[in-house]
Every structure is written in structure tokens, then in C-alpha cells.
C-alpha positions as a LaTeX table, in Angstrom:
\begin{tabular}{lrrr}
\hline
Residue & $x$ (\AA) & $y$ (\AA) & $z$ (\AA) \\
\hline
Met1 & 177.01 & 137.40 & 67.70 \\
Ser2 & 173.89 & 137.54 & 65.59 \\
Thr3 & 173.17 & 139.94 & 62.77 \\
Ala4 & 169.74 & 141.42 & 62.08 \\
Ala5 & 168.26 & 139.71 & 59.05 \\
Thr6 & 166.45 & 142.68 & 57.51 \\
Thr7 & 166.67 & 146.45 & 57.41 \\
Pro8 & 163.74 & 147.94 & 59.33 \\
Ser9 & 161.34 & 150.34 & 57.64 \\
Phe10 & 160.44 & 153.71 & 59.14 \\
Pro11 & 159.81 & 154.84 & 61.81 \\
Arg12 & 162.63 & 153.00 & 63.57 \\
Ile13 & 161.93 & 153.02 & 67.32 \\
Ala14 & 164.46 & 152.24 & 70.05 \\
Ser15 & 163.96 & 151.12 & 73.61 \\
Ile16 & 166.70 & 152.77 & 75.65 \\
Tyr17 & 167.73 & 150.73 & 78.70 \\
Gly18 & 164.25 & 149.23 & 79.07 \\
Ala19 & 164.05 & 145.96 & 77.16 \\
Gly20 & 163.15 & 144.04 & 80.34 \\
Ile21 & 163.69 & 140.66 & 78.68 \\
Gly22 & 164.92 & 137.85 & 80.92 \\
Pro23 & 165.06 & 134.03 & 80.89 \\
Asp24 & 161.41 & 133.76 & 81.95 \\
Ala25 & 159.94 & 136.45 & 79.71 \\
Thr26 & 156.38 & 135.70 & 78.65 \\
Glu27 & 155.16 & 135.61 & 75.09 \\
Val28 & 153.28 & 138.88 & 75.77 \\
Glu29 & 156.48 & 140.54 & 76.95 \\
Leu30 & 158.32 & 139.34 & 73.85 \\
Arg31 & 155.59 & 140.56 & 71.51 \\
Leu32 & 155.64 & 144.00 & 73.14 \\
Ala33 & 159.43 & 144.17 & 72.97 \\
Ala34 & 159.39 & 143.00 & 69.36 \\
Arg35 & 157.56 & 146.19 & 68.37 \\
Tyr36 & 160.89 & 147.97 & 68.79 \\
Asp37 & 163.57 & 147.91 & 66.11 \\
Leu38 & 166.50 & 148.50 & 68.52 \\
Leu39 & 166.91 & 147.34 & 72.11 \\
Ile40 & 169.74 & 149.17 & 73.88 \\
Gly41 & 170.41 & 147.35 & 77.11 \\
Gly42 & 167.82 & 146.51 & 79.73 \\
Leu43 & 168.24 & 142.74 & 79.43 \\
Arg44 & 167.91 & 140.76 & 82.66 \\
Val45 & 171.04 & 138.66 & 82.36 \\
Pro46 & 171.31 & 135.73 & 84.83 \\
Asp47 & 174.44 & 134.16 & 86.26 \\
Asp48 & 173.99 & 130.43 & 85.50 \\
Lys49 & 174.42 & 128.77 & 82.14 \\
Gln50 & 170.98 & 127.16 & 82.01 \\
Ala51 & 169.23 & 130.47 & 82.57 \\
Ile52 & 171.44 & 132.14 & 79.95 \\
Ser53 & 170.42 & 129.43 & 77.51 \\
Arg54 & 166.75 & 130.22 & 78.22 \\
Leu55 & 167.43 & 133.91 & 77.68 \\
Asn56 & 169.02 & 133.16 & 74.32 \\
Asp57 & 165.92 & 131.19 & 73.40 \\
Lys58 & 163.85 & 134.28 & 74.22 \\
Leu59 & 166.10 & 136.43 & 72.02 \\
Ser60 & 165.64 & 133.94 & 69.17 \\
Arg61 & 161.89 & 134.25 & 69.59 \\
Leu62 & 162.26 & 138.03 & 69.45 \\
Arg63 & 163.91 & 137.69 & 66.07 \\
Glu64 & 161.14 & 135.42 & 64.85 \\
Leu65 & 158.64 & 138.10 & 65.78 \\
Asn66 & 160.77 & 140.93 & 64.33 \\
Pro67 & 163.53 & 139.77 & 61.96 \\
Gly68 & 164.95 & 143.27 & 61.72 \\
Ile69 & 165.38 & 143.85 & 65.44 \\
Val70 & 168.84 & 144.78 & 66.77 \\
Val71 & 169.69 & 143.73 & 70.29 \\
Leu72 & 172.64 & 145.38 & 72.06 \\
His73 & 173.95 & 144.56 & 75.55 \\
Phe74 & 174.60 & 147.48 & 77.85 \\
Ala75 & 178.06 & 146.14 & 78.48 \\
Ala76 & 179.84 & 148.96 & 80.38 \\
Ser77 & 179.87 & 152.61 & 81.32 \\
Ala78 & 183.39 & 153.78 & 80.58 \\
Pro79 & 184.34 & 155.71 & 83.71 \\
Tyr80 & 182.33 & 153.60 & 86.17 \\
Trp81 & 182.93 & 150.37 & 87.99 \\
Thr82 & 180.42 & 148.59 & 90.15 \\
Ala83 & 181.80 & 148.34 & 93.71 \\
Gly84 & 181.14 & 144.62 & 93.89 \\
Asp85 & 183.11 & 143.67 & 90.77 \\
Ala86 & 186.22 & 141.64 & 91.57 \\
Gly87 & 189.60 & 141.28 & 89.88 \\
Leu88 & 190.49 & 144.95 & 89.50 \\
Pro89 & 193.81 & 146.28 & 90.80 \\
Glu90 & 193.65 & 149.36 & 93.02 \\
Ser91 & 195.71 & 151.29 & 90.50 \\
Ala92 & 192.81 & 151.08 & 88.01 \\
Tyr93 & 190.62 & 153.26 & 90.24 \\
Leu94 & 190.60 & 157.02 & 90.09 \\
His95 & 191.89 & 158.61 & 93.31 \\
Thr96 & 192.00 & 161.99 & 95.00 \\
Thr97 & 195.23 & 163.65 & 96.08 \\
Glu98 & 194.50 & 161.99 & 99.45 \\
Gly99 & 194.45 & 158.54 & 97.85 \\
Glu100 & 190.73 & 158.03 & 98.21 \\
Arg101 & 188.52 & 156.50 & 95.51 \\
Ile102 & 186.06 & 158.81 & 93.73 \\
Ala103 & 182.38 & 157.94 & 93.39 \\
Gly104 & 180.62 & 158.27 & 90.07 \\
Trp105 & 177.01 & 157.44 & 89.17 \\
Pro106 & 175.21 & 156.23 & 92.35 \\
Gly107 & 176.57 & 152.85 & 93.35 \\
Thr108 & 179.73 & 153.01 & 91.27 \\
Gln109 & 183.31 & 154.22 & 91.56 \\
Met110 & 185.25 & 155.93 & 88.81 \\
Leu111 & 187.99 & 154.23 & 86.90 \\
Asn112 & 191.27 & 155.84 & 85.94 \\
Leu113 & 191.08 & 155.63 & 82.15 \\
Ser114 & 194.60 & 156.97 & 81.87 \\
Arg115 & 195.80 & 153.64 & 83.18 \\
Pro116 & 196.03 & 150.70 & 80.70 \\
Glu117 & 194.93 & 148.23 & 83.39 \\
Ala118 & 191.63 & 150.09 & 83.66 \\
Val119 & 191.09 & 150.07 & 79.92 \\
Glu120 & 192.00 & 146.38 & 79.69 \\
Ala121 & 189.63 & 145.57 & 82.57 \\
Leu122 & 186.76 & 147.40 & 80.87 \\
Ala123 & 187.43 & 145.64 & 77.54 \\
Arg124 & 187.62 & 142.28 & 79.29 \\
Ala125 & 184.37 & 142.95 & 81.15 \\
Val126 & 182.57 & 143.88 & 77.92 \\
Ile127 & 183.72 & 140.70 & 76.21 \\
Glu128 & 182.96 & 138.43 & 79.12 \\
Arg129 & 179.53 & 139.94 & 79.74 \\
Ser130 & 178.44 & 139.72 & 76.10 \\
Ala131 & 180.05 & 136.48 & 74.94 \\
Pro132 & 177.41 & 134.04 & 76.21 \\
Leu133 & 174.49 & 136.05 & 74.82 \\
Ala134 & 172.84 & 135.86 & 71.38 \\
Leu135 & 173.42 & 139.55 & 70.65 \\
Asp136 & 173.99 & 141.81 & 67.66 \\
Gly137 & 176.56 & 143.83 & 69.53 \\
Val138 & 177.32 & 145.99 & 72.55 \\
Phe139 & 176.61 & 149.45 & 73.86 \\
Val140 & 179.16 & 151.37 & 75.87 \\
Asp141 & 177.96 & 154.36 & 77.82 \\
Cys142 & 179.68 & 157.62 & 78.79 \\
Met143 & 182.14 & 157.72 & 75.89 \\
Gly144 & 182.22 & 161.46 & 75.26 \\
Ala145 & 185.65 & 162.87 & 74.54 \\
Gly146 & 187.60 & 164.14 & 77.50 \\
Phe147 & 187.37 & 163.63 & 81.23 \\
Asp148 & 183.93 & 162.92 & 82.70 \\
Trp149 & 183.83 & 165.98 & 84.92 \\
Trp150 & 180.07 & 165.77 & 85.31 \\
Ala151 & 180.35 & 162.25 & 86.78 \\
Val152 & 182.65 & 163.11 & 89.72 \\
Glu153 & 180.69 & 162.54 & 92.95 \\
Ile154 & 177.52 & 163.15 & 90.94 \\
Glu155 & 175.16 & 162.38 & 93.78 \\
Ser156 & 177.06 & 163.74 & 96.75 \\
Gly157 & 178.30 & 166.89 & 95.01 \\
Lys158 & 181.48 & 166.67 & 97.10 \\
Glu159 & 184.42 & 168.62 & 95.75 \\
Val160 & 187.54 & 166.55 & 95.30 \\
Ala161 & 191.07 & 167.09 & 93.97 \\
Ile162 & 191.69 & 164.52 & 91.21 \\
Asp163 & 195.10 & 162.82 & 91.00 \\
Ala164 & 195.02 & 160.49 & 88.02 \\
Asp165 & 198.81 & 160.47 & 87.50 \\
Gly166 & 199.51 & 159.66 & 91.14 \\
Asp167 & 201.97 & 162.50 & 91.77 \\
Gly168 & 200.10 & 163.80 & 94.81 \\
Arg169 & 199.07 & 167.04 & 93.12 \\
Pro170 & 195.72 & 168.03 & 91.50 \\
Asp171 & 195.69 & 167.29 & 87.77 \\
Glu172 & 195.33 & 169.89 & 85.09 \\
Gly173 & 192.16 & 169.78 & 83.10 \\
Ala174 & 193.72 & 169.62 & 79.65 \\
Ala175 & 195.96 & 166.67 & 80.61 \\
Leu176 & 192.99 & 164.79 & 82.07 \\
Asp177 & 190.88 & 165.40 & 78.93 \\
Ala178 & 193.68 & 164.15 & 76.65 \\
Ala179 & 194.36 & 161.06 & 78.74 \\
Trp180 & 190.65 & 160.14 & 78.99 \\
Thr181 & 190.09 & 160.53 & 75.26 \\
Glu182 & 193.01 & 158.28 & 74.50 \\
Gly183 & 191.80 & 155.73 & 77.02 \\
Lys184 & 188.38 & 155.60 & 75.45 \\
Arg185 & 189.88 & 155.33 & 71.96 \\
Ala186 & 192.06 & 152.43 & 73.14 \\
Leu187 & 188.99 & 150.73 & 74.61 \\
Leu188 & 187.11 & 150.91 & 71.29 \\
Glu189 & 190.14 & 149.72 & 69.38 \\
Gln190 & 190.38 & 146.65 & 71.64 \\
Leu191 & 186.66 & 145.95 & 71.37 \\
Arg192 & 186.61 & 146.19 & 67.59 \\
Arg193 & 189.63 & 143.92 & 67.29 \\
Gln194 & 188.21 & 141.31 & 69.69 \\
Leu195 & 184.55 & 141.43 & 68.61 \\
Gly196 & 185.29 & 141.51 & 64.92 \\
Glu197 & 183.98 & 143.60 & 62.04 \\
Gln198 & 180.50 & 142.05 & 62.04 \\
Ala199 & 179.64 & 143.03 & 65.59 \\
Ile200 & 177.74 & 146.22 & 66.23 \\
Ile201 & 179.42 & 148.65 & 68.57 \\
Met202 & 177.35 & 151.62 & 69.75 \\
Val203 & 178.49 & 154.37 & 72.12 \\
Asn204 & 177.14 & 157.36 & 73.97 \\
Ala205 & 179.79 & 159.79 & 72.71 \\
Gln206 & 178.07 & 162.85 & 71.21 \\
Met207 & 180.29 & 165.96 & 71.09 \\
Gly208 & 183.96 & 165.39 & 70.44 \\
Arg209 & 183.17 & 161.92 & 69.15 \\
Glu210 & 185.59 & 162.08 & 66.22 \\
Tyr211 & 188.05 & 159.77 & 68.02 \\
Ala212 & 185.36 & 157.02 & 68.09 \\
Leu213 & 184.09 & 157.21 & 64.49 \\
Pro214 & 186.55 & 154.65 & 62.98 \\
Tyr215 & 185.32 & 151.94 & 65.35 \\
Ile216 & 181.58 & 152.36 & 65.87 \\
Asn217 & 178.29 & 151.61 & 64.13 \\
Gly218 & 176.29 & 154.26 & 65.94 \\
Asn219 & 176.18 & 157.08 & 68.45 \\
Tyr220 & 173.46 & 157.82 & 70.99 \\
Tyr221 & 172.45 & 161.50 & 70.94 \\
Glu222 & 171.14 & 161.53 & 74.47 \\
Asp223 & 168.77 & 164.43 & 75.17 \\
Tyr224 & 169.91 & 166.45 & 72.17 \\
Val225 & 166.33 & 167.08 & 71.06 \\
Asp226 & 165.77 & 168.49 & 74.53 \\
Tyr227 & 168.73 & 170.85 & 74.03 \\
Ala228 & 167.02 & 172.22 & 70.91 \\
Ile229 & 163.67 & 172.56 & 72.65 \\
Asp230 & 165.24 & 174.38 & 75.61 \\
Glu231 & 167.36 & 176.52 & 73.26 \\
Arg232 & 170.66 & 175.27 & 74.70 \\
Met233 & 171.72 & 174.27 & 71.17 \\
Arg234 & 170.50 & 175.24 & 67.73 \\
Trp235 & 168.26 & 172.59 & 66.18 \\
Ala236 & 170.17 & 172.81 & 62.94 \\
Arg237 & 173.39 & 171.86 & 64.81 \\
Val238 & 171.63 & 168.91 & 66.46 \\
Leu239 & 170.32 & 167.71 & 63.08 \\
Lys240 & 173.73 & 167.96 & 61.44 \\
Leu241 & 175.41 & 165.91 & 64.15 \\
Tyr242 & 172.72 & 163.27 & 63.98 \\
Leu243 & 172.77 & 163.05 & 60.19 \\
Asp244 & 176.55 & 162.83 & 60.08 \\
Asp245 & 176.48 & 159.87 & 62.45 \\
Cys246 & 173.75 & 158.13 & 60.47 \\
Ala247 & 176.43 & 157.73 & 57.78 \\
Leu248 & 179.20 & 156.04 & 59.74 \\
Pro249 & 181.52 & 153.68 & 57.84 \\
His250 & 180.58 & 150.60 & 59.91 \\
Thr251 & 177.23 & 149.18 & 58.91 \\
Pro252 & 174.49 & 148.61 & 59.83 \\
Thr253 & 174.07 & 152.02 & 61.43 \\
Cys254 & 172.36 & 152.25 & 64.79 \\
Thr255 & 172.70 & 155.96 & 65.55 \\
Thr256 & 169.83 & 156.96 & 67.82 \\
Ile257 & 168.45 & 160.31 & 68.97 \\
Asn258 & 166.03 & 160.68 & 71.81 \\
Ala259 & 163.73 & 163.25 & 73.36 \\
Ser260 & 162.46 & 163.26 & 76.91 \\
Thr261 & 159.65 & 164.94 & 78.85 \\
Gly262 & 161.63 & 167.71 & 80.57 \\
Ile263 & 160.56 & 166.30 & 83.92 \\
Trp264 & 163.43 & 165.81 & 86.35 \\
Pro265 & 162.78 & 163.16 & 89.01 \\
Glu266 & 165.26 & 162.56 & 91.75 \\
Tyr267 & 167.88 & 159.81 & 91.33 \\
Asn268 & 166.61 & 156.25 & 91.82 \\
Ala269 & 163.04 & 157.56 & 92.00 \\
Thr270 & 161.53 & 154.07 & 91.98 \\
Gln271 & 163.34 & 153.25 & 95.22 \\
Arg272 & 162.91 & 156.63 & 96.89 \\
Leu273 & 159.39 & 157.78 & 95.98 \\
Pro274 & 156.06 & 156.19 & 96.96 \\
Tyr275 & 154.67 & 154.13 & 94.12 \\
Asp276 & 151.72 & 156.45 & 93.58 \\
Glu277 & 154.11 & 159.40 & 93.02 \\
Cys278 & 156.01 & 157.27 & 90.51 \\
Cys279 & 152.78 & 156.50 & 88.70 \\
Asp280 & 151.87 & 160.18 & 88.65 \\
Leu281 & 155.31 & 161.02 & 87.12 \\
Leu282 & 154.89 & 158.43 & 84.38 \\
Glu283 & 151.35 & 159.50 & 83.55 \\
Glu284 & 152.40 & 163.14 & 83.35 \\
Gly285 & 155.42 & 162.22 & 81.25 \\
Tyr286 & 153.55 & 160.14 & 78.72 \\
Ala287 & 151.30 & 163.08 & 77.95 \\
His288 & 154.11 & 165.29 & 76.56 \\
Leu289 & 152.99 & 164.54 & 73.02 \\
Gln290 & 154.43 & 167.58 & 71.27 \\
Arg291 & 157.93 & 166.86 & 72.59 \\
Met292 & 157.52 & 163.23 & 71.46 \\
Arg293 & 156.46 & 164.24 & 67.95 \\
Phe294 & 159.20 & 166.87 & 67.58 \\
Gly295 & 161.83 & 164.27 & 68.46 \\
Leu296 & 160.30 & 161.61 & 66.19 \\
Ala297 & 160.13 & 163.94 & 63.18 \\
Thr298 & 163.70 & 165.00 & 63.82 \\
Ala299 & 164.83 & 161.40 & 63.87 \\
Leu300 & 162.95 & 160.72 & 60.64 \\
Met301 & 165.11 & 163.31 & 58.84 \\
Gly302 & 167.88 & 160.68 & 59.00 \\
Asp303 & 168.23 & 156.93 & 58.85 \\
Gly304 & 168.64 & 156.35 & 62.59 \\
Tyr305 & 166.42 & 155.31 & 65.46 \\
Tyr306 & 164.33 & 157.24 & 67.94 \\
Gly307 & 163.42 & 156.86 & 71.62 \\
Phe308 & 161.19 & 158.89 & 73.93 \\
Asp309 & 161.21 & 158.55 & 77.68 \\
Leu310 & 160.84 & 160.33 & 80.98 \\
Asn311 & 164.36 & 161.59 & 81.64 \\
Thr312 & 168.03 & 160.66 & 81.70 \\
Arg313 & 167.56 & 159.83 & 85.40 \\
Trp314 & 164.75 & 157.36 & 84.60 \\
Arg315 & 164.74 & 155.70 & 81.22 \\
Gly316 & 163.27 & 152.46 & 80.02 \\
Gln317 & 159.55 & 153.19 & 79.86 \\
His318 & 157.60 & 151.02 & 77.46 \\
Trp319 & 155.71 & 153.98 & 76.09 \\
Trp320 & 154.16 & 153.56 & 72.67 \\
Tyr321 & 152.39 & 156.15 & 70.49 \\
Ala322 & 150.20 & 155.89 & 67.44 \\
Glu323 & 152.81 & 157.75 & 65.35 \\
Phe324 & 155.27 & 154.90 & 65.94 \\
Asp325 & 153.00 & 152.65 & 63.83 \\
Ala326 & 152.78 & 155.05 & 60.90 \\
Pro327 & 153.34 & 152.95 & 57.70 \\
Leu328 & 156.07 & 155.11 & 56.21 \\
Gly329 & 158.12 & 152.27 & 54.67 \\
Arg330 & 161.33 & 153.25 & 52.86 \\
Ala331 & 162.68 & 156.77 & 52.53 \\
Leu332 & 162.55 & 158.17 & 48.99 \\
Gly333 & 165.48 & 160.50 & 49.45 \\
Pro334 & 167.29 & 162.68 & 51.98 \\
Ala335 & 165.63 & 165.39 & 54.10 \\
Glu336 & 165.49 & 168.89 & 52.65 \\
Glu337 & 164.89 & 172.33 & 54.10 \\
Ala338 & 161.84 & 174.10 & 52.70 \\
Gly339 & 161.59 & 177.82 & 52.06 \\
Asp340 & 159.31 & 178.27 & 55.07 \\
Gly341 & 161.97 & 177.06 & 57.48 \\
Thr342 & 160.53 & 173.57 & 57.97 \\
Trp343 & 162.40 & 170.38 & 57.03 \\
Arg344 & 160.72 & 167.65 & 55.04 \\
Arg345 & 161.38 & 164.09 & 53.98 \\
Ser346 & 159.33 & 161.90 & 51.67 \\
Phe347 & 158.69 & 158.20 & 52.31 \\
Glu348 & 156.78 & 155.51 & 50.43 \\
Gly349 & 153.91 & 155.95 & 52.86 \\
Gly350 & 153.86 & 159.66 & 53.49 \\
Leu351 & 155.60 & 162.95 & 54.17 \\
Val352 & 157.28 & 163.92 & 57.43 \\
Val353 & 157.57 & 167.59 & 58.34 \\
Val354 & 159.44 & 169.02 & 61.33 \\
Asn355 & 159.09 & 172.62 & 62.35 \\
Pro356 & 162.10 & 173.80 & 64.41 \\
Leu357 & 160.91 & 177.43 & 64.42 \\
Pro358 & 159.45 & 179.24 & 67.45 \\
Lys359 & 156.26 & 179.95 & 65.46 \\
Arg360 & 153.58 & 177.95 & 63.67 \\
Val361 & 153.87 & 177.42 & 59.92 \\
His362 & 151.11 & 177.03 & 57.31 \\
Leu363 & 151.73 & 174.19 & 54.87 \\
Glu364 & 150.38 & 173.59 & 51.40 \\
Phe365 & 150.51 & 170.21 & 49.67 \\
Asp366 & 150.23 & 169.15 & 46.03 \\
Gln367 & 147.71 & 166.46 & 46.99 \\
Arg368 & 145.29 & 165.70 & 49.81 \\
Arg369 & 147.03 & 164.42 & 52.94 \\
Arg370 & 145.86 & 163.39 & 56.38 \\
Asp371 & 147.66 & 164.40 & 59.57 \\
Tyr372 & 148.42 & 161.08 & 61.21 \\
Thr373 & 148.08 & 162.69 & 64.66 \\
Thr374 & 144.86 & 164.69 & 64.38 \\
Gly375 & 143.08 & 163.07 & 61.44 \\
Trp376 & 142.70 & 166.39 & 59.61 \\
Ala377 & 142.70 & 165.91 & 55.83 \\
Gly378 & 143.17 & 168.42 & 53.04 \\
Thr379 & 145.73 & 170.21 & 50.87 \\
Arg380 & 146.63 & 172.65 & 53.65 \\
Ala381 & 147.71 & 172.22 & 57.25 \\
Val382 & 149.21 & 174.07 & 60.18 \\
Ile383 & 152.18 & 172.72 & 62.06 \\
Pro384 & 152.78 & 174.30 & 65.50 \\
Ala385 & 156.10 & 175.66 & 66.68 \\
Arg386 & 158.68 & 173.00 & 67.53 \\
Asp387 & 156.46 & 170.17 & 66.46 \\
Gly388 & 156.60 & 167.40 & 63.92 \\
Arg389 & 153.85 & 165.72 & 61.89 \\
Ile390 & 153.40 & 162.76 & 59.61 \\
Tyr391 & 151.10 & 163.36 & 56.61 \\
Val392 & 149.80 & 160.34 & 54.72 \\
Pro393 & 148.21 & 160.57 & 51.24 \\
Val394 & 144.43 & 160.24 & 50.94 \\
Gly395 & 142.12 & 160.13 & 47.93 \\
\hline
\end{tabular}
């Protein structure tokens, strides 16, 4: 596996599941993808060796364009298995008390992570899928501690009695949670041992992720900015989790936090909706600028990456905003809370302020600064409620 040659400056922007790079990617596609500092999945990986070689050539070109880019393969989703995958014993699947398999995310079936054969199959799949590719590491989805209750028959909503231990009786929740956490820990242990210390391992673990910390380079805080916006979680709690995981023992760090539009399309919208409705969704989503800025400024309080997209049901947009190009450079120190309730962090190229409060805040600076978003310049500014701004120095 490759290793990124340089440490990216700030802002550090991630493309989440939307790289779109395949063996026949054009130079224009590569230049657009090279704007990102982290590509999490979304590669179009072919089956034959010649095409894989061409894909690796494209990845090499990406690194010429952006020497600091990190490319991770979306190698597996822990509780899911694609129905067409071969070589998996029946005992590795999760069953109901009636002996039926349980569906997970649309098009997949759930694995029984309490069974070692399921964990070994997942580890083997990750290694086999990533080995031929010129990658920096792998990303494993759905690695939150405990049993993936939310994933059970997620599309059908059908109620099922889970029987992971095969005794014919419904399992207790605590036993399932413990077994699943241990299965995910064993998976990460196997991956770290087989991939080596230099490989980057990133997970989508979030809460209860302590079991994963000894093995990973980064955690994906999926939709956590949205939780703060919707007041499902205190912003201070979100920030602490994110900052803690920006300081993991394995380096380089690739912890990422994202925000999304708050728009909820139906599953597989691109296949189910007319194309003009899809276009309308994307245009409406792109215009949620305040949510984008609030997430970006939150991410800039730490040393991680940031992504903004439509929704967890439809990621991978190639949206780009002027603020992503702000020439912040290196951070001059950690983020600090100000007396007015805002948080601030200084960079070589400017000052980032995030306002997590439900009210606007008046700011005063010790020098003239320009709001990178609006162009307003002066020694005073107003930052709206739950917004973030980049202020660059001006003469």
C-alpha cells in the first residue's frame, strides 16, 4: 500500500463514497478528484488484471496532482454481505428463530458476527479486495459497538426474532451487543495484523468506539454535525468526540466529520426517481450553505477532514464550495472557546470561528479581517446562529 507523501494543509476536504475514479477516468475527472485530500471509497474497481493496472495508473496520476491525497478503499460493511458473493458457509449468516436469513441494507444480507467464520470471511474479503490496488488503506463501514439493530430489515421494516446463537430462541439484547462488539474487535485485530502498521485503517464506529481505538487511524463521524443542528446531541459533545479521535495513536490520522443537507430522499433515489426530480434534489441540497459552513468550521477546530453531501441515503456528490479553497495553511494551535460562546482557531492564513449557539454573536478583531464568505471587511463582524466563518487578514 502507498503512503501519502505530504501532510495536507487546511481545510482538509473528504469525498465520502463518491470518488468515481475507474480505469478509464479522464484527466478532467482526475483533476477534480485531486482537489480532495481524502477519498473514502467510490472507486470503480474492475475484475480483470489489465483494467486494475490501468486503475492503479490513474491513482498514481492522482498523487502527482495532489501528493498529500489519501485514498481508501471501501472494503466492507461489517454486518452486511452481498448476496452474490461466493465462498461463505451458511453458518456465517444471521438467521431468525425460523432459520431464515435476515436482510440488511438493500441488496445485502446480515452476517453473524458472533461466528468466527463470518469475521474471517470479512477479513479475507477486505484483504483480497484491496491487495491489487495502489491504496493508502481501507475503510470499513458499520463498525459501531454492539449489535446493528438499525440494520435489521432496514428497507422492509419486517419484525424478526434474531437467533445468532442457533438455540432456536430469540437472543437477548445484551448478549448480542457483547458478541457483536467482540466480533468487530477481532476483525480489526486481524486487519491490522495482516495489513501491517503502515496501512491506514478507517472505520465508521462513532459512539462506543473505544474497542476500535488501538487499531485504527481514523473514525468517520457520520451525520454528527446534523445531530448538533437538530439538537439531538450537544455540539460540545460532538466536538469532543471528534477532537479525541483526531489524536489517535496510529498516524496519519484520517478522522472525518460530515454535515448533510437535512433532506431525506428515498432509498436508491437515482434508480427510483425520475432524473429531473433527482436534479431538483441535488440543486436544493447544494444550496444549504449555512449547514455546510457550520460543519466545515466544526471540522477546522480539529486536525481531521470534512465532507458535505445530500444525505446518508445518497452520498458521493462532487459538491465544491469557495470556502474549501480558503488558504488557511497550517494551524497555529488548538481551538479555544471564547467568552462569547464561540470557538476559534488560528491558522497561518486566517481565523476560523464557529458559533454553536442558537443566537447570533457580534465579533471584534484586533485587526481588519475579511469574511471569506461575504467579502465584508473590518474589525467587527456578526456570525449567525449555528454558523461558521473564515476570516482572512486584510491591510
